N, CA, C and O of each residue as an XYZ file, in Angstrom:
840
protein
N     -15.226     -8.630     12.811
C     -13.887     -7.933     13.262
C     -14.213     -8.513     15.467
O     -15.155     -9.025     16.073
N     -12.792     -8.004     15.873
C     -12.803     -9.265     17.420
C     -13.331     -7.310     18.469
O     -13.696     -7.510     19.627
N     -13.329     -6.120     18.127
C     -13.196     -5.017     18.437
C     -14.046     -4.143     16.922
O     -14.260     -4.285     15.718
N     -14.372     -2.830     18.558
C     -14.558     -1.690     17.393
C     -13.603     -0.654     17.544
O     -13.253      0.085     18.464
N     -13.334     -0.803     16.524
C     -11.584      0.615     15.563
C     -12.224      1.662     15.170
O     -11.562      2.553     14.637
N     -14.104      1.880     15.377
C     -13.884      3.492     14.784
C     -12.650      4.396     15.245
O     -11.984      4.969     14.384
N     -12.375      4.512     16.463
C     -12.013      5.079     17.217
C     -10.951      5.344     16.106
O     -11.212      6.200     15.261
N      -9.758      4.656     16.052
C      -8.608      4.409     15.072
C      -8.758      4.910     13.876
O      -7.807      5.591     13.492
N      -9.349      4.836     13.398
C     -10.393      4.670     12.292
C     -10.058      6.393     11.958
O      -9.243      7.029     11.290
N     -11.036      6.636     12.720
C     -11.286      8.448     13.139
C     -10.044      9.468     12.707
O      -9.894     10.359     11.872
N      -8.773      8.477     14.343
C      -7.919      9.407     14.388
C      -6.996      9.363     12.575
O      -6.283     10.179     11.991
N      -7.434      8.176     12.274
C      -6.730      8.310     10.797
C      -6.717      9.473      9.938
O      -5.773      9.871      9.255
N      -8.392     10.197     10.100
C      -8.239     10.570      8.781
C      -9.942      9.938      8.283
O     -10.509     10.915      7.793
N     -10.745      8.905      8.250
C     -10.865      7.740      7.064
C     -12.415      8.439      7.731
O     -12.619      8.907      8.851
N     -13.397      8.281      6.504
C     -14.325      9.001      5.793
C     -15.397      7.967      6.912
O     -15.840      6.998      6.295
N     -15.736      8.010      8.008
C     -16.224      6.776      8.537
C     -17.369      5.832      7.997
O     -17.411      4.602      7.968
N     -18.615      7.119      7.426
C     -19.461      5.889      6.498
C     -19.592      5.755      5.288
O     -20.625      5.352      4.752
N     -18.051      6.236      4.421
C     -17.753      5.291      4.045
C     -17.654      4.525      3.865
O     -18.211      3.798      3.042
N     -16.295      4.240      5.118
C     -15.406      3.402      5.146
C     -16.291      1.774      5.531
O     -15.964      0.599      5.368
N     -17.694      2.541      6.182
C     -18.993      1.612      7.602
C     -19.198      0.332      5.716
O     -18.999     -0.877      5.597
N     -19.726      1.564      4.459
C     -20.319      1.599      3.079
C     -19.407      0.146      2.725
O     -19.692     -1.036      2.913
N     -17.982      0.916      2.028
C     -17.095     -0.216      1.862
C     -16.715     -1.938      2.745
O     -16.524     -2.959      2.085
N     -16.679     -1.909      4.235
C     -16.296     -2.696      4.803
C     -17.438     -3.785      4.395
O     -17.100     -4.882      3.952
N     -18.903     -3.405      4.577
C     -19.742     -4.033      4.778
C     -20.070     -4.696      3.119
O     -20.534     -5.818      2.915
N     -19.696     -3.688      2.050
C     -20.159     -4.914      0.914
C     -18.476     -5.949      0.461
O     -18.505     -6.855     -0.371
N     -17.353     -5.593      1.111
C     -16.526     -6.326      0.790
C     -16.721     -7.372      1.907
O     -16.216     -8.435      1.544
N     -17.171     -7.439      2.912
C     -18.075     -8.563      4.527
C     -19.064     -9.012      3.585
O     -18.888    -10.230      3.565
N     -19.667     -8.838      3.077
C     -20.743     -9.557      2.170
C     -20.118    -10.740      1.643
O     -19.959    -11.905      2.008
N     -19.646     -9.606      0.076
C     -19.017    -10.178     -0.836
C     -18.034    -11.282     -0.332
O     -17.805    -12.318     -0.956
N     -17.471    -10.939      0.887
C     -16.591    -12.654      0.386
C     -17.018    -14.103      1.870
O     -16.586    -15.235      2.089
N     -18.077    -13.178      2.559
C     -19.315    -14.357      3.241
C     -19.945    -14.839      1.471
O     -19.691    -15.940      0.982
N     -20.199    -14.504      1.247
C     -20.745    -15.126      0.335
C     -20.344    -15.965     -0.920
O     -20.859    -16.881     -1.563
N     -18.833    -15.010     -0.994
C     -18.359    -16.079     -2.332
C     -17.365    -17.401     -2.337
O     -17.103    -18.327     -3.104
N     -16.791    -16.734     -0.444
C     -16.053    -17.894     -0.051
C     -16.481    -19.123      0.881
O     -16.414    -20.338      0.699
N     -17.108    -18.075      2.322
C     -17.680    -19.582      3.808
C     -18.631    -19.995      2.639
O     -17.840    -20.156      1.710
N     -19.988    -20.278      2.123
C     -20.226    -21.337      1.268
C     -19.816    -22.757      0.745
O     -20.386    -23.820      0.990
N     -18.434    -22.495     -0.219
C     -17.842    -23.584     -0.460
C     -17.869    -24.855      0.482
O     -17.848    -24.972      1.707
N     -17.926    -25.786     -0.588
C     -18.013    -27.216     -0.324
C     -16.595    -27.735      0.189
O     -15.754    -27.035     -0.374
N     -16.025    -28.591      0.953
C     -15.186    -29.057      1.740
C     -14.125    -28.098      1.459
O     -13.224    -28.577      0.770
N     -13.980    -26.900      1.791
C     -13.586    -25.689      2.360
C     -12.760    -26.705      3.316
O     -13.228    -27.590      4.033
N     -11.047    -26.240      3.082
C     -10.609    -27.208      4.280
C     -10.617    -26.040      5.441
O     -11.022    -24.890      5.273
N     -10.079    -26.591      6.651
C     -10.365    -25.990      8.213
C      -8.764    -25.021      8.608
O      -8.565    -24.203      9.506
N      -7.782    -25.567      7.465
C      -7.232    -24.610      7.819
C      -7.277    -22.830      7.103
O      -6.493    -21.912      7.344
N      -8.020    -22.832      6.543
C      -8.741    -21.217      6.016
C      -9.530    -20.567      6.967
O      -9.985    -19.423      6.999
N      -9.627    -21.748      7.925
C      -9.554    -20.388      8.550
C      -9.329    -19.182      9.840
O     -10.039    -18.348     10.400
N      -7.789    -19.686      9.928
C      -7.539    -18.016     10.078
C      -7.035    -17.759      8.263
O      -6.564    -16.623      8.296
N      -6.952    -18.138      7.152
C      -7.767    -16.711      6.894
C      -8.256    -15.896      6.176
O      -7.908    -15.156      5.256
N      -9.907    -16.351      7.227
C     -11.169    -15.895      7.744
C     -10.897    -14.822      8.505
O     -11.225    -13.635      8.507
N     -10.259    -15.486      9.114
C      -9.714    -13.997     10.216
C      -8.869    -12.718     10.111
O      -8.929    -11.595     10.612
N      -7.870    -13.501      9.055
C      -7.111    -12.055      8.700
C      -8.092    -11.485      7.873
O      -8.395    -10.352      8.246
N      -8.776    -11.936      6.738
C      -9.925    -11.203      5.867
C     -10.973    -10.220      6.839
O     -11.556     -9.197      6.480
N     -11.002    -10.817      8.042
C     -12.100     -9.867      9.086
C     -11.279     -9.230      9.864
O     -11.712     -9.010     10.995
N      -9.814     -8.715      9.524
C      -9.013     -7.770     10.962
C      -8.527     -6.814      9.780
O      -8.230     -5.667     10.115
N      -8.383     -7.255      8.066
C      -7.396     -6.030      7.481
C      -7.696     -5.462      7.631
O      -6.661     -4.876      7.947
N      -8.762     -4.437      7.840
C      -8.451     -3.220      8.418
C      -8.840     -2.839      9.468
O      -9.346     -1.721      9.572
N      -8.679     -3.826     10.710
C      -9.057     -3.687     11.919
C      -7.846     -4.124     12.571
O      -6.999     -3.283     12.268
N      -7.295     -5.053     13.349
C      -6.143     -5.099     13.665
C      -4.298     -5.184     13.014
O      -3.137     -5.216     13.424
N      -5.185     -5.188     11.641
C      -3.599     -5.724     10.913
C      -3.175     -3.933     10.698
O      -2.121     -3.725     10.097
N      -4.065     -2.567     11.232
C      -3.821     -1.886     10.683
C      -3.681     -0.904     12.433
O      -3.469      0.297     12.607
N      -3.918     -2.101     13.548
C      -3.795     -1.691     15.018
C      -1.833     -2.186     15.177
O      -0.985     -1.657     15.896
N      -1.675     -3.398     14.165
C      -0.296     -3.746     14.188
C       0.667     -2.491     13.624
O       1.636     -2.036     14.231
N       0.323     -2.180     12.721
C       1.591     -0.798     11.742
C       1.274      0.185     12.775
O       2.313      0.815     12.971
N       0.045      0.759     13.770
C       0.433      2.229     13.939
C       1.270      1.344     15.154
O       2.236      2.057     15.424
N       1.313      0.426     15.787
C       1.867     -0.025     16.659
C       3.077     -0.330     16.664
O       3.599     -0.475     17.769
N       3.880     -0.518     15.479
C       4.866     -0.361     14.327
C       5.886      0.750     14.883
O       6.854      0.776     15.643
N       5.057      1.772     13.996
C       4.975      3.300     14.159
C       5.541      3.634     15.482
O       6.680      4.084     15.605
N       4.639      3.384     16.595
C       4.796      4.003     17.739
C       6.713      3.648     18.213
O       7.585      4.423     18.605
N       6.743      2.155     17.939
C       7.902      1.490     18.041
C       8.903      2.298     17.426
O       9.721      1.395     17.255
N       9.186      2.812     17.192
C      10.240      3.410     16.113
C       9.781      2.860     14.755
O      10.374      1.790     14.896
N       9.199      2.735     13.550
C       9.780      2.010     12.702
C       9.001      2.719     11.621
O       8.257      3.608     12.035
N       9.022      2.490     10.224
C       7.958      3.482      9.112
C       7.528      2.505      8.502
O       8.007      1.381      8.358
N       6.173      3.169      7.971
C       5.311      2.003      6.723
C       5.147      2.965      5.920
O       4.752      4.115      5.732
N       5.874      1.507      5.290
C       5.630      2.183      3.566
C       5.291      0.914      2.858
O       5.684     -0.242      2.700
N       3.743      2.291      2.296
C       3.110      1.453      1.040
C       3.407      1.643     -0.928
O       3.732      2.480     -1.771
N       3.042      0.312     -0.787
C       3.422      0.549     -2.792
C       1.808     -0.386     -2.846
O       0.936     -0.872     -2.127
N       2.371     -0.111     -4.785
C       1.311     -1.057     -5.015
C       1.898     -1.700     -6.016
O       1.217     -2.277     -6.865
N       3.409     -1.687     -6.056
C       4.130     -2.883     -7.186
C       5.080     -3.328     -6.643
O       5.825     -2.745     -5.855
N       5.176     -5.163     -7.285
C       6.775     -6.149     -6.704
C       7.621     -5.378     -7.031
O       8.718     -5.778     -6.641
N       7.706     -3.812     -7.929
C       8.748     -3.765     -8.575
C       9.048     -2.788     -6.854
O       9.833     -3.515     -6.245
N       8.885     -2.139     -6.392
C       9.177     -1.830     -4.840
C      10.145     -2.902     -3.422
O       9.611     -3.586     -2.549
N      11.210     -2.750     -3.589
C      12.027     -3.868     -3.080
C      11.706     -3.834     -1.683
O      11.885     -2.789     -1.057
N      11.100     -5.202     -0.939
C      10.738     -4.988      0.244
C      12.094     -5.244      0.849
O      12.463     -4.358      1.619
N      12.832     -6.149      0.695
C      14.128     -5.849      1.294
C      14.885     -4.799      1.669
O      15.764     -4.624      2.512
N      14.496     -4.321      1.077
C      15.255     -2.560      1.392
C      14.610     -1.760      2.487
O      15.311     -1.251      3.361
N      13.058     -1.604      2.476
C      12.360     -2.000      3.338
C      12.198     -2.616      5.084
O      11.596     -2.390      6.134
N      12.631     -3.005      4.822
C      12.786     -4.889      5.799
C      14.369     -4.145      6.629
O      14.524     -3.998      7.841
N      15.403     -3.769      5.484
C      16.514     -3.126      5.759
C      16.407     -2.273      7.365
O      16.866     -2.396      8.501
N      15.615     -1.490      6.704
C      15.814     -0.025      6.597
C      15.014     -0.068      8.136
O      14.662      1.097      8.316
N      14.541     -0.959      9.411
C      13.086     -1.357     10.317
C      11.885     -0.794      9.922
O      11.113     -0.199     10.673
N      11.756     -0.957      8.911
C      10.408     -0.790      8.275
C       9.027     -1.920      7.717
O       9.367     -2.868      7.009
N       7.868     -1.798      7.986
C       6.761     -2.151      6.812
C       7.208     -2.662      6.268
O       8.426     -2.795      6.391
N       6.570     -3.219      5.407
C       5.992     -2.931      3.374
C       5.201     -3.441      3.820
O       5.349     -4.372      4.612
N       3.850     -2.866      3.349
C       2.455     -3.061      3.001
C       1.569     -2.610      1.064
O       1.446     -1.503      0.539
N       1.225     -3.739      0.629
C       0.692     -3.059     -0.264
C      -0.927     -2.804     -0.208
O      -1.762     -3.415      0.460
N      -1.205     -1.152     -1.584
C      -2.389     -0.243     -0.872
C      -3.906     -0.803     -1.464
O      -4.197     -1.755     -2.188
N      -4.577      0.071     -0.915
C      -5.871     -0.434     -1.499
C      -5.896     -0.245     -3.032
O      -5.606      0.856     -3.499
N      -6.196     -1.174     -3.749
C      -7.043     -0.609     -4.874
C      -7.573     -2.569     -5.813
O      -7.378     -3.767     -5.608
N      -8.398     -1.523     -6.971
C      -8.510     -2.695     -7.893
C      -9.974     -3.262     -7.558
O     -10.303     -4.378     -7.961
N     -10.885     -2.412     -6.768
C     -12.076     -2.154     -6.640
C     -12.350     -0.688     -7.110
O     -11.775      0.341     -6.755
N     -13.544     -0.882     -8.144
C     -13.932      0.442     -8.514
C     -15.267      1.161     -6.941
O     -16.435      0.897     -6.656
N     -14.284      2.032     -6.389
C     -14.875      3.180     -5.571
C     -14.239      4.426     -5.655
O     -13.120      4.578     -6.146
N     -15.043      5.465     -5.108
C     -14.560      6.555     -5.948
C     -13.992      7.246     -7.116
O     -13.206      8.187     -7.219
N     -14.852      6.229     -8.286
C     -14.430      6.738     -9.526
C     -14.678      8.016    -10.232
O     -13.905      8.527    -11.043
N     -16.128      8.616     -9.752
C     -16.162     10.165     -9.839
C     -15.306     10.984     -9.847
O     -14.773     11.476    -10.842
N     -15.010     11.296     -8.302
C     -14.242     11.841     -7.614
C     -12.456     11.745     -8.440
O     -11.454     12.441     -8.602
N     -12.916     10.576     -8.707
C     -10.893     10.581     -9.681
C     -11.347     10.564    -10.835
O     -10.874      9.579    -11.401
N     -12.016     11.126    -11.499
C     -12.103     11.002    -12.992
C     -12.327     12.919    -12.675
O     -12.020     13.613    -13.645
N     -12.655     13.421    -11.839
C     -12.201     15.141    -11.579
C     -10.560     15.636    -11.866
O     -10.055     16.757    -11.928
N      -9.993     14.268    -12.005
C      -8.210     14.432    -11.713
C      -8.040     13.888    -12.983
O      -7.620     14.666    -13.839
N      -8.262     12.749    -13.307
C      -8.051     12.304    -14.787
C      -9.222     12.034    -16.093
O     -10.384     12.357    -16.338
N      -8.430     11.462    -16.554
C      -9.602     11.433    -17.719
C      -9.893      9.822    -17.806
O      -9.276      8.769    -17.644
N     -11.656     10.419    -18.283
C     -12.637      8.936    -17.792
C     -11.767      7.830    -18.350
O     -12.012      6.933    -17.543
N     -10.977      7.366    -19.149
C     -10.247      6.136    -19.980
C      -9.243      5.892    -19.060
O      -8.863      4.733    -18.890
N      -8.698      6.921    -18.366
C      -7.959      6.007    -17.570
C      -8.201      4.657    -17.155
O      -9.254      4.147    -16.771
N      -6.895      4.088    -17.313
C      -6.830      2.649    -16.460
C      -7.216      2.431    -15.129
O      -6.598      2.955    -14.202
N      -8.398      1.543    -14.920
C      -9.257      1.427    -13.817
C      -8.113      1.296    -12.105
O      -8.359      1.571    -10.931
N      -7.011      0.803    -12.742
C      -6.173      0.159    -11.765
C      -6.247      2.014    -11.019
O      -6.793      2.388     -9.981
N      -5.675      2.605    -11.779
C      -4.829      3.958    -11.828
C      -6.178      4.487    -11.264
O      -5.910      5.257    -10.342
N      -7.607      4.376    -11.459
C      -8.043      5.406    -10.836
C      -9.155      4.970     -9.726
O     -10.110      5.628     -9.315
N      -8.636      3.352     -9.286
C      -8.925      3.011     -8.193
C      -8.527      3.627     -6.837
O      -9.193      4.239     -6.002
N      -7.091      3.232     -6.891
C      -6.201      3.960     -5.682
C      -6.448      5.702     -5.747
O      -6.504      6.521     -4.830
N      -6.571      5.877     -7.283
C      -6.989      7.767     -6.729
C      -8.427      7.932     -5.748
O      -8.619      8.650     -4.767
N      -9.307      6.986     -6.425
C     -10.593      6.812     -5.830
C     -10.721      6.288     -3.759
O     -11.492      6.793     -2.944
N     -10.205      5.738     -3.630
C      -9.292      4.715     -2.591
C      -9.155      6.024     -1.892
O     -10.167      6.650     -1.575
N      -8.057      6.438     -1.655
C      -7.762      8.157     -1.657
C      -8.252      9.024     -1.087
O      -8.163      9.452      0.064
N      -9.059      9.421     -2.362
C      -9.833     10.901     -2.480
C     -11.020     11.038     -1.742
O     -11.524     12.075     -1.310
N     -11.667      9.119     -1.580
C     -12.476      9.304     -0.584
C     -12.463      8.647      1.008
O     -13.349      8.140      1.696
N     -10.836      8.948      1.261
C     -10.249      8.810      2.553
C     -10.935      7.095      3.141
O     -11.467      6.904      4.234
N     -10.797      6.443      2.465
C     -11.415      4.844      2.880
C     -10.108      4.246      3.348
O     -10.410      3.457      4.243
N      -8.617      4.249      3.143
C      -7.852      3.421      2.644
C      -7.304      3.599      3.929
O      -6.279      4.263      3.772
N      -7.444      3.382      4.936
C      -6.756      2.640      6.266
C      -4.700      2.502      6.305
O      -3.734      2.852      6.983
N      -5.093      1.669      4.932
C      -3.492      1.611      4.881
C      -3.177      3.103      4.243
O      -2.587      3.758      5.103
N      -3.346      3.780      3.163
C      -2.662      5.038      2.586
C      -2.347      6.113      3.875
O      -1.270      6.690      4.025
N      -3.214      6.212      4.531
C      -3.718      6.901      6.061
C      -2.384      6.468      7.313
O      -1.834      7.109      8.209
N      -2.291      5.406      6.923
C      -1.101      4.389      8.198
C       0.543      4.852      7.634
O       1.526      5.096      8.334
N       0.429      4.865      6.205
C       2.009      4.844      5.611
C       2.410      6.491      6.318
O       1.675      7.381      6.747
N       4.175      6.365      6.174
C       5.101      7.140      6.433
C       5.123      7.657      5.073
O       5.059      8.874      4.896
N       5.193      6.998      4.276
C       5.767      6.820      2.385
C       4.752      6.011      1.608
O       4.686      4.836      1.970
N       3.817      6.425      0.463
C       3.710      6.007     -0.414
C       4.679      5.621     -1.662
O       5.015      6.569     -2.372
N       5.098      4.501     -1.960
C       6.167      4.638     -3.027
C       5.221      4.433     -3.798
O       4.200      3.868     -3.407
N       5.386      4.865     -5.069
C       5.111      4.515     -6.726
C       5.976      4.306     -7.540
O       7.099      4.790     -7.398
N       5.544      3.301     -8.895
C       6.173      3.230     -9.031
C       6.037      3.711    -10.980
O       4.843      3.625    -11.265
N       6.707      4.061    -11.996
C       6.469      4.609    -13.410
C       6.783      3.147    -14.370
O       7.737      2.988    -15.132
N       5.849      2.315    -14.118
C       5.746      1.075    -14.612
C       5.161      1.548    -16.167
O       5.726      1.189    -17.200
N       3.697      2.580    -16.145
C       4.020      2.955    -17.908
C       3.205      4.400    -17.522
O       2.962      4.858    -16.405
N       2.895      4.915    -18.792
C       2.593      6.383    -18.904
C       1.873      6.738    -18.384
O       1.897      7.962    -18.511
N       0.568      6.227    -17.337
C      -0.427      6.169    -17.481
C       0.084      6.961    -16.107
O       0.013      8.183    -15.971
N       0.588      6.079    -15.160
C       0.981      5.744    -13.691
C       2.010      7.231    -13.557
O       2.108      8.048    -12.642
N       2.526      7.161    -14.574
C       3.886      8.514    -14.212
C       3.472      9.497    -14.280
O       4.124     10.432    -13.814
N       1.450      9.866    -15.252
C       1.520     11.236    -14.952
C       0.564     10.984    -14.039
O       0.063     12.006    -13.569
N       0.057      9.755    -13.547
C      -1.053      9.723    -12.692
C      -0.167     10.580    -11.215
O      -0.640     11.420    -10.448
N       0.882     10.124    -11.227
C       1.602     10.136     -9.599
C       2.376     11.593     -9.830
O       2.906     12.129     -8.857
N       2.428     12.237    -11.181
C       1.941     13.661    -11.304
C       1.638     14.244    -10.448
O       2.299     14.952     -9.687
N       0.394     13.959    -10.490
C      -0.834     14.679     -9.486
C      -1.034     14.204     -8.440
O      -1.340     14.953     -7.512
N      -0.949     13.067     -8.274
C      -1.244     12.238     -7.119
C       0.212     12.937     -5.992
O       0.378     12.593     -4.822
N       0.878     13.703     -6.570
C       2.203     14.015     -5.063
C       1.418     15.202     -4.744
O       1.924     15.905     -3.869
N       0.158     15.659     -5.297
C      -0.585     17.119     -4.553
C      -1.669     16.772     -3.864
O      -2.311     17.621     -3.244
N      -2.068     15.266     -3.887
C      -3.251     15.258     -3.124
C      -2.142     14.011     -2.095
O      -2.794     13.188     -1.453
N      -1.097     13.948     -2.017
C      -0.058     13.159     -1.116
C       0.577     13.399     -0.669
O       0.569     12.529      0.202
N       1.821     14.384     -0.318
C       3.093     14.698     -0.382
C       3.575     13.884      0.621
O       4.084     14.534      1.535
N       3.596     12.501      0.793
C       4.367     11.520      1.411
C       4.595     10.644     -0.331
O       5.355      9.704     -0.097
N       4.443     10.641     -0.962
C       4.437      9.993     -2.188
C       5.814     10.593     -2.139
O       6.199     11.742     -1.923
N       6.653      9.093     -2.496
C       7.746      8.492     -3.596
C       8.129      8.277     -4.759
O       7.683      7.139     -4.900
N       8.730      8.571     -5.905
C       8.607      7.932     -6.855
C       9.295      7.429     -7.838
O       9.686      8.069     -8.814
N       9.549      5.803     -7.550
C      10.584      4.807     -8.439
C      10.591      5.167    -10.243
O       9.569      4.952    -10.896
N      11.715      5.661    -10.828
C      12.310      5.755    -12.340
C      12.124      4.264    -12.315
O      12.810      3.685    -11.473
N      11.179      3.370    -13.215
C      11.346      2.078    -13.893
C      11.744      2.044    -15.231
O      11.049      2.582    -16.094
N      13.230      1.227    -15.608
C      13.253      1.424    -16.821
C      12.367      0.328    -17.530
O      11.598     -0.538    -17.111
N      12.885      0.810    -19.040
C      11.279     -0.060    -19.521
C      11.895     -0.810    -20.699
O      11.096     -0.999    -21.616
N      12.899     -1.193    -20.856
C      13.587     -2.233    -21.814
C      14.879     -2.693    -20.667
O      15.190     -2.166    -19.599
N      15.572     -4.119    -21.518
C      16.381     -4.392    -21.193
C      17.676     -3.956    -21.731
O      17.610     -4.112    -22.950
N      18.669     -3.547    -21.444
C      19.402     -3.253    -21.725
C      20.599     -2.400    -20.756
O      20.115     -1.730    -19.844
N      22.334     -2.381    -20.915
C      22.745     -1.907    -19.791
C      21.930     -0.918    -18.940
O      21.304     -0.846    -17.883
N      22.496      0.178    -20.578
C      21.443      1.414    -19.456
C      20.458      1.573    -18.935
O      20.111      2.711    -18.619
N      19.643      0.423    -18.661
C      18.471      0.512    -18.405
C      18.771     -0.126    -16.772
O      18.346      0.275    -15.688
N      19.652     -1.243    -17.100
C      20.310     -1.738    -15.629
C      20.863     -0.231    -14.902
O      20.364      0.208    -13.865
N      21.803      0.342    -15.537
C      21.984      0.851    -14.652
C      21.203      2.171    -14.137
O      21.547      3.061    -13.359
N      19.833      1.913    -14.989
C      19.022      3.124    -13.899
C      18.603      2.221    -13.151
O      18.917      2.694    -12.058
N      17.941      0.905    -12.861
C      17.858     -0.209    -11.481
C      18.762      0.794    -10.900
O      18.638      1.939    -10.465
N      19.575      0.072    -11.029
C      20.515      0.391     -9.575
C      20.428      1.661     -9.326
O      20.514      1.907     -8.123
N      20.304      2.474     -9.933
C      20.892      4.067     -9.017
C      19.312      4.223     -8.220
O      19.039      4.811     -7.174
N      18.542      3.555     -9.036
C      16.840      4.448     -8.720
C      16.804      3.600     -7.255
O      16.243      3.878     -6.195
N      17.508      2.632     -7.586
C      17.150      1.170     -5.602
C      18.128      1.914     -4.963
O      17.730      2.073     -3.809
N      19.519      2.611     -5.160
C      20.376      3.057     -4.280
C      19.571      4.204     -4.195
O      19.424      4.309     -2.978
N      18.867      5.266     -4.791
C      18.358      5.948     -4.036
C      17.153      5.917     -3.109
O      16.952      6.646     -2.137
N      16.221      4.728     -3.688
C      15.379      4.777     -2.840
C      16.070      4.564     -1.053
O      15.619      4.894      0.044
N      17.411      3.820     -1.509
C      18.106      3.210     -0.393
C      18.494      4.471      1.052
O      18.674      4.401      2.267
N      18.470      5.429      0.102
C      18.961      6.927      0.737
C      18.192      7.131      1.588
O      18.284      7.239      2.811
N      16.817      7.224      0.369
C      16.191      8.131      0.916
C      15.385      6.962      2.066
O      14.523      7.456      2.793
N      15.583      5.923      2.164
C      14.894      4.886      3.645
C      15.535      5.496      4.507
O      14.944      6.187      5.338
N      17.114      5.349      4.495
C      17.380      6.021      5.794
C      17.700      6.982      6.650
O      17.981      6.993      7.848
N      17.579      8.021      5.580
C      16.896      9.222      6.408
C      15.520      9.149      6.963
O      15.372      9.360      8.167
N      14.537      8.882      6.241
C      13.277      8.419      6.676
C      13.102      7.556      8.392
O      12.482      7.658      9.450
N      13.890      6.910      7.867
C      13.946      5.946      9.423
C      15.008      6.186     10.204
O      15.144      5.656     11.306
N      15.973      7.132      9.610
C      16.914      7.018     10.938
C      18.101      6.077     11.031
O      19.081      6.337     11.730
N      17.963      4.811     10.197
C      19.178      3.895     10.374
C      19.433      3.448      8.935
O      18.669      3.408      7.971
N      20.735      3.121      9.064
C      21.921      2.891      7.920
C      21.493      1.245      7.336
O      21.620      0.330      8.150
N      21.069      0.967      6.141
C      21.067      0.143      6.005
C      22.469     -0.471      4.853
O      22.627     -0.313      3.643
N      23.359     -1.252      5.970
C      24.366     -1.920      5.220
C      24.643     -3.430      5.037
O      23.765     -4.292      5.002
N      25.412     -3.553      4.972
C      24.748     -5.175      4.419
C      24.621     -6.098      5.388
O      23.653     -6.777      5.047
N      25.025     -6.487      6.349
C      24.430     -7.238      7.290
C      22.727     -6.650      7.386
O      21.868     -7.532      7.414
N      22.478     -5.865      7.412
C      21.067     -6.190      7.770
C      20.277     -5.891      6.203
O      19.076     -5.729      5.987
N      20.755     -5.891      5.802
C      19.748     -5.983      4.049
C      20.525     -7.771      3.774
O      19.963     -8.409      2.884
N      21.485     -8.350      4.352
C      21.025     -9.645      3.661
C      20.363    -10.425      5.188
O      20.243    -11.647      5.091
N      20.076    -10.000      6.113
C      19.300    -10.897      7.151
C      17.294    -10.181      6.797
O      16.215    -10.510      7.291
N      17.739     -8.993      5.587
C      16.291     -8.614      5.376
C      16.522     -9.497      3.790
O      15.871    -10.501      4.076
N      16.759     -9.617      3.104
C      16.727    -10.013      1.922
C      16.417    -12.020      2.675
O      15.676    -12.746      2.012
N      16.950    -12.483      3.750
C      16.184    -13.829      4.429
C      15.136    -13.753      4.996
O      14.561    -14.821      5.207
N      14.425    -12.367      5.502
C      13.252    -12.849      5.829
C      12.085    -12.331      5.052
O      10.967    -12.804      5.254
N      12.296    -11.325      4.119
C      11.343    -11.459      2.556
C      10.951    -12.361      1.953
O      10.322    -12.180      0.910
């Protein structure tokens, strides 16, 4: 990292020793797996920089966006429409999941045989090692399966800034109507949180940016 971000992480409420442990593991894994690859293109150095600052400069950028009056919206799934977030002047970020971290704590709330992805985002949140979750004004969960539906019911007690999209499970006129209604409901919620109206012009520009 280009600088020491411990003060920023502390202000976000992260568990610093555990976060340092996570970064140490992830950093070593990235260095061991990717940096020694033969004939690695020089242009990959940009990605190396991005990865080195994924919990540092990127988080600082999110906090600067909040100070400038924007909102930070975190999500786990591409079913959450980024263009609506952009149209509301927000920043869309993907949240920490996909690593077996904090499973013991997660299983205090979830059955042991729960999907590892669900246990992962619980673990990152419960162990307070994800600066993205901490920086978010709202976390958007999407009901893509029964496991997530139940998990978000529990997660709402742990994160009061949770917003849940109810997604259809079939292809039918009724399902399409539900999806449209849910996206409109999400649009209204973003307008309320951001204080900005999402009109046709703002949405059109956001679609071109997304």
